[in-house]
C-alpha positions as CSV (number, residue, x, y, z in Angstrom):
1,M,0.0,0.0,0.0
2,S,2.8,2.4,0.9
3,E,4.4,2.0,-2.6
4,S,1.2,2.5,-4.6
5,R,-0.4,5.3,-2.6
6,P,-0.4,8.9,-4.0
7,K,2.3,11.2,-2.6
8,R,3.0,14.9,-2.5
9,Y,-0.7,15.9,-2.6
10,F,0.3,19.6,-2.7
11,G,3.5,19.4,-4.8
12,F,2.4,22.1,-7.2
13,H,1.3,24.5,-4.5
14,Y,4.6,24.0,-2.6
15,R,6.7,24.8,-5.7
16,V,4.7,28.0,-6.4
17,L,4.7,29.1,-2.8
18,R,8.5,28.7,-2.7
19,F,8.9,30.7,-5.9
20,L,6.7,33.5,-4.5
21,G,8.8,33.8,-1.4
22,L,6.2,32.6,1.0
23,G,8.3,30.1,2.8
24,W,10.4,27.0,2.0
25,W,7.7,24.5,2.1
26,H,8.8,20.9,2.6
27,H,7.0,17.7,1.5
28,P,5.8,15.7,4.5
29,E,8.1,12.7,3.8
30,E,11.1,15.0,4.1
31,E,10.4,15.4,7.9
32,N,11.8,18.9,7.7
33,T,9.9,22.1,8.6
34,T,12.7,24.7,8.0
35,N,11.0,27.8,6.8
36,F,13.6,30.3,5.6
37,P,17.0,28.6,5.2
38,G,20.1,30.5,4.1
39,W,19.8,32.7,1.1
40,Y,16.0,32.1,0.8
41,F,15.4,34.4,3.7
42,Y,16.8,37.4,1.8
43,Y,15.0,36.3,-1.4
44,S,11.7,36.2,0.5
45,I,12.3,39.7,2.0
46,A,13.2,41.2,-1.4
47,T,10.1,39.7,-3.2
48,Q,7.7,40.8,-0.5
49,V,9.1,44.3,-0.3
50,V,9.0,44.8,-4.1
51,W,5.8,43.0,-5.1
52,V,3.6,43.0,-2.0
53,A,4.6,46.2,-0.2
54,G,5.7,48.1,-3.3
55,F,3.3,47.0,-6.0
56,V,0.2,46.6,-3.8
57,G,1.1,49.9,-2.1
58,L,1.0,51.7,-5.5
59,E,-2.1,49.9,-6.4
60,T,-3.8,51.0,-3.2
61,I,-2.9,54.7,-3.7
62,D,-4.3,54.9,-7.3
63,P,-8.1,55.0,-6.6
64,F,-7.7,57.9,-4.2
65,V,-5.4,60.1,-6.2
66,G,-6.9,62.5,-8.7
67,E,-10.2,62.4,-10.4
68,K,-11.2,59.0,-11.8
69,E,-13.9,57.7,-14.1
70,M,-16.4,55.5,-12.2
71,D,-15.6,52.4,-14.2
72,R,-11.9,52.9,-13.7
73,F,-12.4,53.6,-10.0
74,M,-14.5,50.5,-9.5
75,F,-12.2,48.2,-11.4
76,S,-9.2,49.4,-9.5
77,L,-11.0,49.2,-6.2
78,S,-11.8,45.5,-6.8
79,F,-8.1,44.6,-7.1
80,V,-7.2,46.8,-4.2
81,I,-9.7,45.1,-1.9
82,T,-8.5,41.6,-3.0
83,H,-4.8,42.2,-2.7
84,N,-4.8,44.3,0.5
85,L,-6.9,41.8,2.5
86,T,-4.6,39.1,1.3
87,L,-1.9,40.5,3.6
88,I,-3.6,38.8,6.5
89,K,-3.3,35.5,4.7
90,L,0.4,36.2,4.1
91,Y,0.9,36.7,7.8
92,I,-0.6,33.3,8.5
93,F,1.5,31.6,5.9
94,F,4.7,33.3,7.2
95,F,4.2,32.7,10.9
96,K,2.0,29.6,10.9
97,N,4.1,27.8,8.4
98,V,5.0,24.9,10.8
99,D,1.4,24.4,11.9
100,I,0.1,24.2,8.4
101,Q,2.9,21.7,7.5
102,E,2.0,19.6,10.4
103,I,-1.7,19.5,9.3
104,V,-0.5,18.4,5.8
105,H,1.7,15.8,7.4
106,T,-1.2,14.3,9.2
107,L,-3.3,14.1,6.0
108,E,-0.6,12.8,3.7
109,I,1.5,10.6,6.1
110,G,-0.2,10.1,9.5
111,M,-3.5,8.9,8.1
112,Y,-1.8,5.9,6.4
113,D,-1.3,4.4,9.9
114,Y,-5.0,3.6,9.7
115,Y,-7.5,2.3,7.1
116,Q,-7.2,4.1,3.8
117,N,-8.8,4.0,0.4
118,I,-6.1,4.6,-2.2
119,A,-8.5,5.1,-5.1
120,K,-10.4,7.7,-3.1
121,N,-7.2,9.6,-2.2
122,R,-6.2,9.6,-5.9
123,K,-9.6,11.0,-6.9
124,T,-9.3,13.7,-4.2
125,V,-5.9,14.7,-5.5
126,K,-7.3,14.9,-9.0
127,I,-10.3,17.1,-7.9
128,S,-7.8,19.3,-6.1
129,K,-5.8,19.8,-9.3
130,I,-9.0,20.6,-11.2
131,I,-10.0,23.2,-8.7
132,T,-6.6,24.8,-8.8
133,C,-6.4,24.8,-12.6
134,S,-9.9,26.4,-12.9
135,F,-9.1,29.2,-10.5
136,I,-5.7,29.9,-12.1
137,F,-7.3,29.8,-15.6
138,F,-9.8,32.6,-14.9
139,G,-7.1,34.5,-13.1
140,W,-4.9,34.4,-16.2
141,V,-7.9,35.3,-18.4
142,T,-8.5,38.4,-16.2
143,I,-4.9,39.6,-16.3
144,G,-4.3,38.6,-19.9
145,N,-7.5,40.3,-21.2
146,G,-6.7,43.3,-19.1
147,N,-3.3,43.6,-20.9
148,V,-5.0,43.1,-24.3
149,Y,-7.5,45.8,-23.5
150,G,-4.6,48.1,-22.3
151,T,-2.7,47.4,-25.5
152,I,-5.7,48.2,-27.7
153,Q,-6.2,51.4,-25.8
154,D,-2.5,52.4,-26.2
155,L,-2.7,51.7,-29.9
156,Q,-5.7,53.9,-30.2
157,W,-3.8,56.6,-28.2
158,K,-0.9,56.4,-30.6
159,K,-3.2,56.6,-33.6
160,L,-4.9,59.7,-32.1
161,V,-1.6,61.4,-31.2
162,A,-0.4,60.9,-34.7
163,T,-3.2,63.1,-36.0
164,L,-2.5,65.9,-33.6
165,N,-0.4,69.0,-34.2
166,D,2.6,69.8,-32.0
167,S,0.6,72.6,-30.4
168,T,-2.4,70.4,-29.5
169,P,-2.4,69.0,-26.0
170,R,-2.0,65.2,-25.9
171,P,-4.4,63.0,-24.0
172,V,-3.0,61.1,-21.0
173,R,-1.5,57.8,-21.9
174,T,-2.9,55.1,-19.6
175,L,-1.8,51.7,-18.4
176,P,-3.8,48.4,-18.7
177,Q,-4.4,48.2,-14.9
178,P,-5.1,51.4,-12.9
179,I,-2.1,51.9,-10.7
180,Y,-0.3,55.0,-9.3
181,I,3.0,55.5,-11.0
182,P,5.2,58.2,-9.3
183,W,7.3,58.8,-12.5
184,D,6.5,60.0,-16.0
185,Y,5.7,57.1,-18.3
186,Q,4.2,58.9,-21.3
187,K,7.1,58.2,-23.6
188,D,7.9,54.8,-25.0
189,A,11.3,54.6,-23.2
190,S,9.5,54.6,-19.8
191,Y,6.1,53.3,-20.8
192,I,7.3,49.9,-22.0
193,P,9.3,49.1,-18.8
194,T,6.3,50.4,-16.7
195,F,4.0,48.2,-18.7
196,V,6.2,45.1,-18.0
197,L,6.5,46.1,-14.3
198,E,2.8,46.3,-13.9
199,T,2.2,42.9,-15.7
200,V,4.8,41.1,-13.6
201,G,3.3,42.7,-10.4
202,L,-0.2,41.6,-11.3
203,L,1.0,38.1,-12.1
204,W,3.0,37.9,-8.9
205,T,0.3,39.2,-6.5
206,G,-2.4,37.3,-8.5
207,H,-0.6,34.0,-8.1
208,I,-0.1,34.7,-4.4
209,V,-3.9,35.0,-4.0
210,M,-4.7,32.0,-6.3
211,T,-2.1,29.7,-4.8
212,I,-3.0,30.4,-1.2
213,D,-6.8,30.0,-1.8
214,T,-6.6,26.8,-3.8
215,F,-4.1,25.3,-1.3
216,I,-6.5,26.0,1.6
217,A,-9.4,24.6,-0.4
218,S,-7.4,21.5,-1.2
219,V,-6.5,20.9,2.4
220,I,-10.2,21.1,3.4
221,L,-11.1,18.8,0.5
222,H,-8.6,16.2,1.8
223,M,-9.9,16.5,5.4
224,G,-13.5,15.9,4.1
225,S,-12.2,12.9,2.1
226,Q,-10.5,11.4,5.1
227,F,-13.8,11.6,7.0
228,E,-15.5,9.8,4.1
229,I,-12.8,7.1,4.3
230,L,-13.2,6.8,8.0
231,N,-17.0,6.2,7.6
232,E,-16.1,3.5,5.1
233,A,-13.6,2.1,7.6
234,I,-16.2,1.9,10.4
235,T,-18.9,0.4,8.1
236,T,-16.6,-2.3,6.9
237,A,-14.7,-2.9,10.2
238,Y,-16.5,-6.1,11.2
239,D,-16.3,-7.7,7.7
240,R,-12.7,-6.6,7.2
241,T,-11.7,-8.3,10.5
242,M,-13.5,-11.5,9.6
243,K,-11.9,-11.5,6.2
244,S,-8.5,-11.1,7.7
245,L,-9.0,-13.9,10.1
246,R,-10.5,-16.1,7.3
247,E,-7.3,-15.7,5.3
248,G,-5.3,-17.2,8.2
249,I,-7.3,-20.4,8.1
250,N,-6.2,-23.4,6.1
251,H,-7.9,-23.5,2.7
252,D,-9.2,-27.1,3.0
253,G,-10.5,-26.5,6.5
254,G,-12.4,-23.5,5.3
255,N,-14.4,-25.6,2.8
256,I,-15.9,-28.1,5.2
257,Q,-19.1,-26.0,5.3
258,G,-20.2,-27.7,2.1
259,R,-23.4,-26.7,0.3
260,E,-24.6,-24.6,3.2
261,S,-21.9,-22.0,2.5
262,L,-23.3,-21.5,-1.0
263,L,-26.4,-20.0,0.5
264,L,-24.5,-17.3,2.4
265,S,-22.9,-14.1,1.3
266,V,-19.2,-13.8,1.2
267,E,-19.1,-11.8,4.4
268,D,-21.4,-14.2,6.3
269,N,-19.5,-17.2,5.0
270,N,-16.3,-15.7,6.3
271,E,-17.9,-15.1,9.7
272,K,-19.2,-18.7,9.9
273,I,-15.9,-20.2,8.9
274,V,-14.0,-18.0,11.4
275,E,-16.3,-18.8,14.2
276,S,-15.8,-22.5,13.5
277,F,-12.0,-22.5,13.5
278,V,-10.8,-19.4,15.4
279,P,-11.1,-19.2,19.3
280,R,-13.5,-16.6,20.5
281,E,-10.8,-14.8,22.4
282,E,-8.8,-14.3,19.3
283,I,-11.9,-13.0,17.4
284,D,-12.7,-10.6,20.2
285,A,-9.1,-9.3,20.3
286,A,-9.0,-8.8,16.5
287,L,-12.3,-6.9,16.6
288,Q,-11.1,-4.8,19.5
289,T,-8.0,-3.8,17.5
290,T,-10.0,-2.9,14.4
291,Y,-12.5,-0.7,16.2
292,R,-9.9,0.9,18.4
293,N,-8.0,1.9,15.3
294,C,-11.2,3.5,13.9
295,F,-11.6,5.4,17.2
296,R,-7.9,6.6,17.0
297,Q,-8.4,7.6,13.4
298,H,-11.4,9.6,14.3
299,Q,-9.6,11.4,17.1
300,A,-6.6,12.2,14.9
301,L,-8.9,13.7,12.3
302,I,-10.8,15.8,14.8
303,K,-7.5,17.2,16.2
304,C,-6.3,17.9,12.6
305,V,-9.5,19.8,11.7
306,E,-9.6,21.8,15.0
307,K,-6.0,22.8,14.6
308,F,-6.6,23.9,11.0
309,S,-9.7,25.9,12.1
310,R,-7.7,27.7,14.8
311,T,-4.7,28.3,12.5
312,Y,-6.6,29.7,9.5
313,S,-9.6,31.2,11.3
314,Y,-8.7,34.8,10.4
315,G,-7.8,33.8,6.9
316,F,-11.4,32.7,6.4
317,M,-12.7,36.0,7.8
318,T,-10.4,37.8,5.4
319,Q,-11.8,35.7,2.6
320,L,-15.4,36.5,3.4
321,L,-14.8,40.3,3.7
322,S,-12.7,40.5,0.5
323,S,-15.1,38.3,-1.5
324,M,-18.2,40.3,-0.5
325,A,-16.6,43.6,-1.4
326,A,-14.8,42.4,-4.6
327,I,-17.9,40.6,-5.9
328,C,-20.1,43.7,-5.3
329,V,-17.6,46.0,-7.1
330,V,-17.1,43.6,-10.0
331,M,-20.8,43.2,-10.5
332,V,-21.0,47.0,-10.9
333,Q,-18.1,46.8,-13.4
334,V,-19.7,44.0,-15.4
335,S,-23.0,45.8,-15.6
336,Q,-21.3,49.0,-16.9
337,D,-19.2,47.1,-19.4
338,A,-22.2,45.1,-20.7
339,S,-24.3,48.3,-21.1
340,S,-21.6,50.0,-23.2
341,F,-20.5,46.8,-25.1
342,K,-16.8,47.1,-24.3
343,S,-16.1,43.6,-25.5
344,V,-12.5,43.1,-24.3
345,R,-13.1,44.9,-21.0
346,L,-16.3,42.9,-20.5
347,I,-14.4,39.6,-20.9
348,T,-11.9,40.8,-18.3
349,S,-14.7,41.8,-15.9
350,V,-16.6,38.6,-16.4
351,A,-13.5,36.4,-15.9
352,F,-12.6,38.3,-12.7
353,F,-16.2,37.9,-11.5
354,V,-16.1,34.1,-12.1
355,A,-12.7,34.0,-10.4
356,M,-14.1,35.7,-7.3
357,I,-17.0,33.3,-7.2
358,I,-14.7,30.3,-7.4
359,Q,-12.4,31.9,-4.8
360,L,-15.3,32.0,-2.3
361,G,-17.1,28.9,-3.4
362,I,-14.2,26.4,-3.2
363,Q,-13.7,27.1,0.5
364,C,-17.4,27.3,1.4
365,F,-18.3,24.2,-0.5
366,T,-15.4,22.1,0.7
367,G,-16.0,23.3,4.3
368,N,-19.7,22.3,4.0
369,E,-18.7,18.8,2.7
370,L,-16.3,18.4,5.6
371,T,-19.1,19.0,8.1
372,L,-21.5,16.7,6.3
373,Q,-18.9,13.8,6.2
374,A,-18.2,14.3,9.9
375,E,-21.9,14.1,10.7
376,R,-22.4,10.9,8.7
377,L,-20.2,9.1,11.1
378,S,-23.2,8.2,13.2
379,D,-24.8,6.5,10.3
380,A,-21.6,4.6,9.6
381,V,-21.6,3.3,13.2
382,M,-25.2,2.1,12.9
383,Q,-24.2,0.2,9.8
384,S,-21.1,-1.3,11.3
385,K,-22.7,-4.6,12.6
386,W,-22.1,-3.3,16.1
387,E,-24.7,-5.8,17.5
388,R,-22.3,-8.7,16.6
389,I,-19.4,-7.4,18.7
390,P,-19.0,-8.0,22.5
391,T,-20.8,-5.5,24.7
392,N,-17.6,-4.3,26.4
393,Q,-16.2,-3.3,23.0
394,R,-19.0,-0.9,22.0
395,R,-17.8,2.0,24.1
396,P,-15.6,3.5,21.3
397,L,-18.5,3.4,18.9
398,L,-20.7,5.1,21.4
399,L,-18.1,7.8,22.0
400,M,-17.7,8.4,18.2
401,M,-21.5,8.7,17.8
402,M,-21.7,11.2,20.7
403,R,-18.9,13.3,19.2
404,A,-20.5,13.3,15.7
405,Q,-23.6,14.9,17.2
406,R,-21.6,18.1,17.6
407,P,-21.0,19.5,14.1
408,L,-17.4,19.8,13.2
409,R,-17.2,23.2,11.4
410,L,-14.6,25.6,10.1
411,T,-15.3,29.2,11.3
412,A,-14.3,32.6,10.2
413,A,-12.9,34.1,13.4
414,G,-16.0,32.7,15.2
415,F,-18.4,35.0,13.3
416,T,-19.8,32.5,10.8
417,H,-19.3,29.0,9.5
418,M,-17.7,28.2,6.2
419,D,-20.5,26.3,4.4
420,N,-23.1,26.7,1.7
421,A,-25.3,28.9,3.8
422,C,-22.4,31.3,4.2
423,F,-21.7,31.4,0.5
424,L,-25.4,32.2,-0.3
425,A,-25.4,34.9,2.5
426,I,-22.3,36.5,1.0
427,M,-23.8,36.5,-2.5
428,K,-27.0,38.0,-1.2
429,A,-25.1,40.8,0.7
430,A,-22.9,41.5,-2.4
431,Y,-26.0,41.8,-4.6
432,S,-27.7,44.1,-2.1
433,Y,-24.7,46.4,-2.0
434,Y,-24.6,46.3,-5.8
435,A,-28.2,47.3,-6.1
436,V,-27.6,50.3,-3.8
437,L,-24.5,51.4,-5.8
438,S,-26.3,51.0,-9.1
439,Q,-29.1,53.2,-7.9
440,K,-26.7,55.9,-6.8
441,Q,-25.0,56.0,-10.2
442,Q,-28.3,56.5,-12.1
């Protein structure tokens, strides 16, 4: 099992996080949690000063300097909200790096001390990659189309300038993304480097947002998957134990049941054979070991989820605030671009809107699934053939059922739960604010 199981669930995220300067993330099997070794410490400082403090700082200043058209102001504000509130997530990734790596270690390494479903884990890894690629795709479309729109605008500016006399005042040359630039960039010699600087800055900060959010959603997805596997482990615990004991019985001895065995299911046949050839004490000991492992697996998962909830609680709160504000602002932008048929700009706004929906949805939906899978543990216990095990061994099952009655939830700093209801509430609030802003503009 250890040779065929999937490894490095978050390999892509770790490589990108390292490149972005967010810590030297180690794969769990490396048994190393060194965060900023050697030269990487200075690399991290340089990248964060230039692209986070520098670029995001200039981006933040722009909406509040000079007079801006409403569509330019709203589009700029959406990026400002998203990037600025991400600073809290950066703090968590810098200073809670070891805690997050321990959580990943539990999911990727520790859980294999117990019952696992290799096919289910591979499927979860695949879904995680699909979520990541979807979010990054719409992020790239947003930035790429923004640059295309900016290039078209610049070509139109050049065409207009070519028709003007030397004495005629030239219109202001703009960049694809609204950003405050403290130097003159109207001439090609300075405009092109500024254009490149802005593009790299958008890609850098955009990938920080996309990588962090998809990584967090993937962790939640794996936690939910582990609870689903635990439910399977509990449901099949009795039959798995009997099958294991049956495999230890001599083949010829196992066939003395004759025709009677043909009328039984495979599981019942295994049970009947085991009861005929294995001492009751050995059966009870095997059952106790199996159910005790299920109980320990449950406890390990609860500790993992609770630790993750404490570690990233304010990150979830940041996500909800930024998503509500950004979705509202982008809805205004989409309605304006759609009404004026700005095709390229409209594609950019729609792509950004979809990206914001995915950004919020992946964490709320995976959090909701985690809670549901944890609650289904009671049903798994009821289907575990508990009536066939000795009375003195039913205590772990009872404890697991009692714990499952208390929902296991991820919270946003204690204010709300990360679930489908939260997603709908954020969308309703964003639409309400959008309606108010739209009325004020009319």
